[in-house]
VMD Tcl script that builds the backbone (N, CA, C; Angstrom):
set m [mol new atoms 267]
animate dup $m
set s [atomselect $m all]
$s set {name element resname resid chain x y z} {
  {N N MET 1 A -14.278 15.527 3.435}
  {CA C MET 1 A -14.894 15.071 2.207}
  {C C MET 1 A -15.283 16.299 1.394}
  {N N ALA 2 A -15.026 16.246 0.130}
  {CA C ALA 2 A -15.344 17.371 -0.750}
  {C C ALA 2 A -16.850 17.510 -0.899}
  {N N LEU 3 A -17.295 18.729 -1.091}
  {CA C LEU 3 A -18.717 18.964 -1.301}
  {C C LEU 3 A -19.163 18.283 -2.585}
  {N N GLY 4 A -20.207 17.508 -2.510}
  {CA C GLY 4 A -20.737 16.820 -3.670}
  {C C GLY 4 A -20.145 15.447 -3.914}
  {N N ALA 5 A -19.081 15.105 -3.248}
  {CA C ALA 5 A -18.470 13.796 -3.443}
  {C C ALA 5 A -19.239 12.746 -2.642}
  {N N GLN 6 A -19.412 11.586 -3.216}
  {CA C GLN 6 A -20.088 10.506 -2.515}
  {C C GLN 6 A -19.093 9.770 -1.644}
  {N N ARG 7 A -19.592 9.158 -0.590}
  {CA C ARG 7 A -18.723 8.473 0.384}
  {C C ARG 7 A -17.876 7.388 -0.275}
  {N N GLY 8 A -18.490 6.621 -1.150}
  {CA C GLY 8 A -17.758 5.549 -1.823}
  {C C GLY 8 A -16.627 6.074 -2.695}
  {N N ARG 9 A -16.855 7.209 -3.320}
  {CA C ARG 9 A -15.834 7.804 -4.189}
  {C C ARG 9 A -14.651 8.311 -3.373}
  {N N VAL 10 A -14.934 8.899 -2.204}
  {CA C VAL 10 A -13.856 9.377 -1.340}
  {C C VAL 10 A -13.038 8.189 -0.842}
  {N N LEU 11 A -13.727 7.136 -0.435}
  {CA C LEU 11 A -13.041 5.931 0.027}
  {C C LEU 11 A -12.166 5.353 -1.078}
  {N N GLN 12 A -12.701 5.288 -2.285}
  {CA C GLN 12 A -11.945 4.767 -3.428}
  {C C GLN 12 A -10.733 5.639 -3.734}
  {N N LEU 13 A -10.883 6.936 -3.664}
  {CA C LEU 13 A -9.792 7.859 -3.954}
  {C C LEU 13 A -8.632 7.662 -2.976}
  {N N VAL 14 A -8.942 7.573 -1.701}
  {CA C VAL 14 A -7.890 7.410 -0.696}
  {C C VAL 14 A -7.222 6.042 -0.828}
  {N N LEU 15 A -8.010 4.998 -1.066}
  {CA C LEU 15 A -7.431 3.659 -1.234}
  {C C LEU 15 A -6.534 3.583 -2.465}
  {N N MET 16 A -6.935 4.220 -3.541}
  {CA C MET 16 A -6.121 4.193 -4.758}
  {C C MET 16 A -4.803 4.941 -4.563}
  {N N GLN 17 A -4.832 6.035 -3.817}
  {CA C GLN 17 A -3.594 6.758 -3.541}
  {C C GLN 17 A -2.645 5.884 -2.718}
  {N N GLY 18 A -3.184 5.175 -1.733}
  {CA C GLY 18 A -2.358 4.274 -0.929}
  {C C GLY 18 A -1.792 3.129 -1.744}
  {N N LEU 19 A -2.626 2.556 -2.609}
  {CA C LEU 19 A -2.152 1.454 -3.443}
  {C C LEU 19 A -1.132 1.910 -4.476}
  {N N ARG 20 A -1.252 3.143 -4.940}
  {CA C ARG 20 A -0.257 3.675 -5.881}
  {C C ARG 20 A 1.109 3.761 -5.209}
  {N N MET 21 A 1.118 4.237 -3.968}
  {CA C MET 21 A 2.391 4.304 -3.235}
  {C C MET 21 A 2.921 2.903 -2.947}
  {N N ALA 22 A 2.032 1.963 -2.636}
  {CA C ALA 22 A 2.452 0.586 -2.379}
  {C C ALA 22 A 3.042 -0.044 -3.633}
  {N N ALA 23 A 2.440 0.209 -4.782}
  {CA C ALA 23 A 2.956 -0.344 -6.035}
  {C C ALA 23 A 4.352 0.188 -6.323}
  {N N PHE 24 A 4.549 1.484 -6.092}
  {CA C PHE 24 A 5.883 2.056 -6.268}
  {C C PHE 24 A 6.877 1.388 -5.312}
  {N N GLY 25 A 6.464 1.191 -4.063}
  {CA C GLY 25 A 7.333 0.547 -3.079}
  {C C GLY 25 A 7.640 -0.901 -3.420}
  {N N VAL 26 A 6.647 -1.616 -3.928}
  {CA C VAL 26 A 6.856 -3.017 -4.306}
  {C C VAL 26 A 7.835 -3.118 -5.465}
  {N N VAL 27 A 7.638 -2.301 -6.477}
  {CA C VAL 27 A 8.539 -2.341 -7.643}
  {C C VAL 27 A 9.965 -1.982 -7.230}
  {N N LEU 28 A 10.100 -0.901 -6.483}
  {CA C LEU 28 A 11.427 -0.491 -6.034}
  {C C LEU 28 A 12.053 -1.556 -5.131}
  {N N GLY 29 A 11.249 -2.127 -4.242}
  {CA C GLY 29 A 11.757 -3.164 -3.343}
  {C C GLY 29 A 12.173 -4.426 -4.070}
  {N N LEU 30 A 11.402 -4.834 -5.064}
  {CA C LEU 30 A 11.754 -6.033 -5.823}
  {C C LEU 30 A 13.031 -5.830 -6.628}
  {N N VAL 31 A 13.182 -4.653 -7.208}
  {CA C VAL 31 A 14.409 -4.363 -7.960}
  {C C VAL 31 A 15.614 -4.367 -7.024}
  {N N MET 32 A 15.476 -3.683 -5.893}
  {CA C MET 32 A 16.593 -3.632 -4.931}
  {C C MET 32 A 16.899 -5.011 -4.359}
  {N N ALA 33 A 15.861 -5.811 -4.092}
  {CA C ALA 33 A 16.077 -7.155 -3.564}
  {C C ALA 33 A 16.774 -8.043 -4.587}
  {N N ALA 34 A 16.417 -7.885 -5.850}
  {CA C ALA 34 A 17.070 -8.681 -6.893}
  {C C ALA 34 A 18.543 -8.312 -7.006}
  {N N VAL 35 A 18.829 -7.013 -6.951}
  {CA C VAL 35 A 20.222 -6.567 -7.057}
  {C C VAL 35 A 21.014 -7.013 -5.826}
  {N N LEU 36 A 20.473 -6.747 -4.641}
  {CA C LEU 36 A 21.190 -7.117 -3.422}
  {C C LEU 36 A 21.223 -8.631 -3.217}
  {N N GLY 37 A 20.219 -9.329 -3.741}
  {CA C GLY 37 A 20.218 -10.797 -3.657}
  {C C GLY 37 A 21.373 -11.398 -4.420}
  {N N ARG 38 A 21.688 -10.811 -5.534}
  {CA C ARG 38 A 22.843 -11.295 -6.311}
  {C C ARG 38 A 24.145 -11.020 -5.548}
  {N N VAL 39 A 24.197 -9.862 -4.905}
  {CA C VAL 39 A 25.402 -9.504 -4.149}
  {C C VAL 39 A 25.590 -10.437 -2.958}
  {N N PHE 40 A 24.499 -10.704 -2.251}
  {CA C PHE 40 A 24.586 -11.519 -1.043}
  {C C PHE 40 A 24.203 -12.977 -1.272}
  {N N SER 41 A 24.290 -13.459 -2.482}
  {CA C SER 41 A 23.875 -14.831 -2.791}
  {C C SER 41 A 24.697 -15.878 -2.045}
  {N N SER 42 A 25.885 -15.549 -1.653}
  {CA C SER 42 A 26.694 -16.519 -0.917}
  {C C SER 42 A 26.184 -16.714 0.508}
  {N N LEU 43 A 25.384 -15.775 1.017}
  {CA C LEU 43 A 24.849 -15.897 2.368}
  {C C LEU 43 A 23.502 -16.610 2.415}
  {N N LEU 44 A 22.860 -16.813 1.269}
  {CA C LEU 44 A 21.559 -17.478 1.216}
  {C C LEU 44 A 21.759 -18.980 1.142}
  {N N PHE 45 A 21.194 -19.697 2.077}
  {CA C PHE 45 A 21.317 -21.144 2.111}
  {C C PHE 45 A 19.995 -21.784 1.729}
  {N N LYS 46 A 20.020 -22.655 0.751}
  {CA C LYS 46 A 18.876 -23.409 0.265}
  {C C LYS 46 A 17.749 -22.522 -0.262}
  {N N ILE 47 A 18.038 -21.302 -0.582}
  {CA C ILE 47 A 17.056 -20.415 -1.204}
  {C C ILE 47 A 17.745 -19.751 -2.387}
  {N N SER 48 A 17.158 -19.951 -3.554}
  {CA C SER 48 A 17.726 -19.296 -4.727}
  {C C SER 48 A 16.947 -18.019 -5.009}
  {N N MET 49 A 17.456 -17.226 -5.878}
  {CA C MET 49 A 16.796 -15.979 -6.244}
  {C C MET 49 A 15.506 -16.235 -7.020}
  {N N LEU 50 A 15.326 -17.462 -7.499}
  {CA C LEU 50 A 14.166 -17.759 -8.326}
  {C C LEU 50 A 12.985 -18.314 -7.541}
  {N N HIS 51 A 13.104 -18.459 -6.221}
  {CA C HIS 51 A 11.967 -18.913 -5.425}
  {C C HIS 51 A 10.915 -17.814 -5.370}
  {N N VAL 52 A 9.741 -18.142 -5.807}
  {CA C VAL 52 A 8.674 -17.154 -5.922}
  {C C VAL 52 A 7.942 -16.962 -4.593}
  {N N VAL 53 A 7.879 -17.992 -3.767}
  {CA C VAL 53 A 7.082 -17.934 -2.537}
  {C C VAL 53 A 7.521 -16.805 -1.606}
  {N N PRO 54 A 8.797 -16.630 -1.283}
  {CA C PRO 54 A 9.167 -15.517 -0.405}
  {C C PRO 54 A 8.872 -14.144 -1.017}
  {N N TRP 55 A 9.066 -14.026 -2.313}
  {CA C TRP 55 A 8.794 -12.755 -2.990}
  {C C TRP 55 A 7.298 -12.447 -2.950}
  {N N ALA 56 A 6.486 -13.449 -3.247}
  {CA C ALA 56 A 5.032 -13.259 -3.241}
  {C C ALA 56 A 4.507 -13.011 -1.832}
  {N N ALA 57 A 5.059 -13.702 -0.850}
  {CA C ALA 57 A 4.617 -13.516 0.537}
  {C C ALA 57 A 4.930 -12.101 1.023}
  {N N ALA 58 A 6.114 -11.616 0.731}
  {CA C ALA 58 A 6.488 -10.267 1.151}
  {C C ALA 58 A 5.614 -9.222 0.459}
  {N N THR 59 A 5.346 -9.434 -0.813}
  {CA C THR 59 A 4.485 -8.510 -1.551}
  {C C THR 59 A 3.065 -8.522 -0.996}
  {N N ALA 60 A 2.539 -9.700 -0.703}
  {CA C ALA 60 A 1.181 -9.816 -0.168}
  {C C ALA 60 A 1.062 -9.158 1.204}
  {N N VAL 61 A 2.061 -9.351 2.045}
  {CA C VAL 61 A 2.043 -8.726 3.376}
  {C C VAL 61 A 2.091 -7.209 3.248}
  {N N LEU 62 A 2.918 -6.708 2.357}
  {CA C LEU 62 A 3.009 -5.256 2.160}
  {C C LEU 62 A 1.700 -4.669 1.658}
  {N N VAL 63 A 1.102 -5.300 0.672}
  {CA C VAL 63 A -0.148 -4.789 0.105}
  {C C VAL 63 A -1.280 -4.876 1.137}
  {N N ALA 64 A -1.346 -5.959 1.888}
  {CA C ALA 64 A -2.381 -6.088 2.925}
  {C C ALA 64 A -2.215 -5.022 4.002}
  {N N THR 65 A -0.987 -4.742 4.385}
  {CA C THR 65 A -0.725 -3.711 5.384}
  {C C THR 65 A -1.122 -2.337 4.865}
  {N N VAL 66 A -0.802 -2.053 3.616}
  {CA C VAL 66 A -1.167 -0.763 3.030}
  {C C VAL 66 A -2.679 -0.622 2.935}
  {N N LEU 67 A -3.360 -1.693 2.528}
  {CA C LEU 67 A -4.818 -1.625 2.443}
  {C C LEU 67 A -5.447 -1.347 3.799}
  {N N LEU 68 A -4.968 -2.024 4.826}
  {CA C LEU 68 A -5.499 -1.809 6.170}
  {C C LEU 68 A -5.165 -0.407 6.670}
  {N N ALA 69 A -3.945 0.025 6.427}
  {CA C ALA 69 A -3.505 1.337 6.915}
  {C C ALA 69 A -4.195 2.488 6.178}
  {N N THR 70 A -4.666 2.271 4.966}
  {CA C THR 70 A -5.375 3.330 4.255}
  {C C THR 70 A -6.884 3.211 4.395}
  {N N TYR 71 A -7.402 2.002 4.595}
  {CA C TYR 71 A -8.845 1.825 4.680}
  {C C TYR 71 A -9.419 2.456 5.944}
  {N N LEU 72 A -8.766 2.264 7.071}
  {CA C LEU 72 A -9.302 2.789 8.327}
  {C C LEU 72 A -9.412 4.317 8.322}
  {N N PRO 73 A -8.373 5.072 7.968}
  {CA C PRO 73 A -8.546 6.531 7.887}
  {C C PRO 73 A -9.492 6.962 6.757}
  {N N ALA 74 A -9.508 6.211 5.664}
  {CA C ALA 74 A -10.393 6.560 4.553}
  {C C ALA 74 A -11.853 6.410 4.964}
  {N N ARG 75 A -12.159 5.370 5.687}
  {CA C ARG 75 A -13.524 5.165 6.164}
  {C C ARG 75 A -13.937 6.286 7.111}
  {N N ARG 76 A -13.007 6.675 7.959}
  {CA C ARG 76 A -13.284 7.768 8.888}
  {C C ARG 76 A -13.484 9.087 8.130}
  {N N ALA 77 A -12.651 9.348 7.148}
  {CA C ALA 77 A -12.768 10.577 6.365}
  {C C ALA 77 A -14.068 10.594 5.565}
  {N N ALA 78 A -14.487 9.450 5.074}
  {CA C ALA 78 A -15.706 9.384 4.271}
  {C C ALA 78 A -16.955 9.558 5.124}
  {N N SER 79 A -16.851 9.317 6.415}
  {CA C SER 79 A -18.029 9.413 7.270}
  {C C SER 79 A -18.268 10.825 7.795}
  {N N ILE 80 A -17.328 11.730 7.600}
  {CA C ILE 80 A -17.466 13.103 8.095}
  {C C ILE 80 A -18.406 13.880 7.175}
  {N N GLU 81 A -19.336 14.588 7.781}
  {CA C GLU 81 A -20.231 15.453 7.007}
  {C C GLU 81 A -19.448 16.680 6.534}
  {N N PRO 82 A -19.562 17.063 5.282}
  {CA C PRO 82 A -18.779 18.185 4.748}
  {C C PRO 82 A -19.031 19.505 5.479}
  {N N MET 83 A -20.264 19.806 5.771}
  {CA C MET 83 A -20.560 21.076 6.433}
  {C C MET 83 A -20.006 21.109 7.853}
  {N N LYS 84 A -20.000 19.973 8.511}
  {CA C LYS 84 A -19.448 19.890 9.858}
  {C C LYS 84 A -17.938 20.130 9.817}
  {N N ALA 85 A -17.287 19.549 8.834}
  {CA C ALA 85 A -15.837 19.743 8.684}
  {C C ALA 85 A -15.501 21.201 8.359}
  {N N LEU 86 A -16.328 21.835 7.538}
  {CA C LEU 86 A -16.080 23.224 7.196}
  {C C LEU 86 A -16.287 24.141 8.405}
  {N N ARG 87 A -17.248 23.835 9.267}
  {CA C ARG 87 A -17.466 24.640 10.457}
  {C C ARG 87 A -16.282 24.544 11.418}
  {N N ILE 88 A -15.672 23.383 11.518}
  {CA C ILE 88 A -14.543 23.181 12.427}
  {C C ILE 88 A -13.351 23.978 11.957}
  {N N GLU 89 A -13.116 24.030 10.664}
  {CA C GLU 89 A -11.981 24.777 10.136}
  {C C GLU 89 A -12.300 26.239 10.189}
}
mol reanalyze $m
mol bondsrecalc $m
mol representation Tube
mol addrep $m
């Protein structure tokens, strides 16, 4: 944790960085899925490219996973005393 930074701010900073990467991944994944979905449309049975539920479910699972994967280390990083961390290094 940076000297002078509050715990909540450090937690917010790490979570926002994780969500930024997730947003990039979601956008890239949705574009690639739309393109590849058109290519492989003959293999999809009873699911059209316009069904929102699978797209939303995949996006929600990805975002929830990213939040969990960034929150746990962020909480740990925010709980470290700055002077203690500096002594270790």
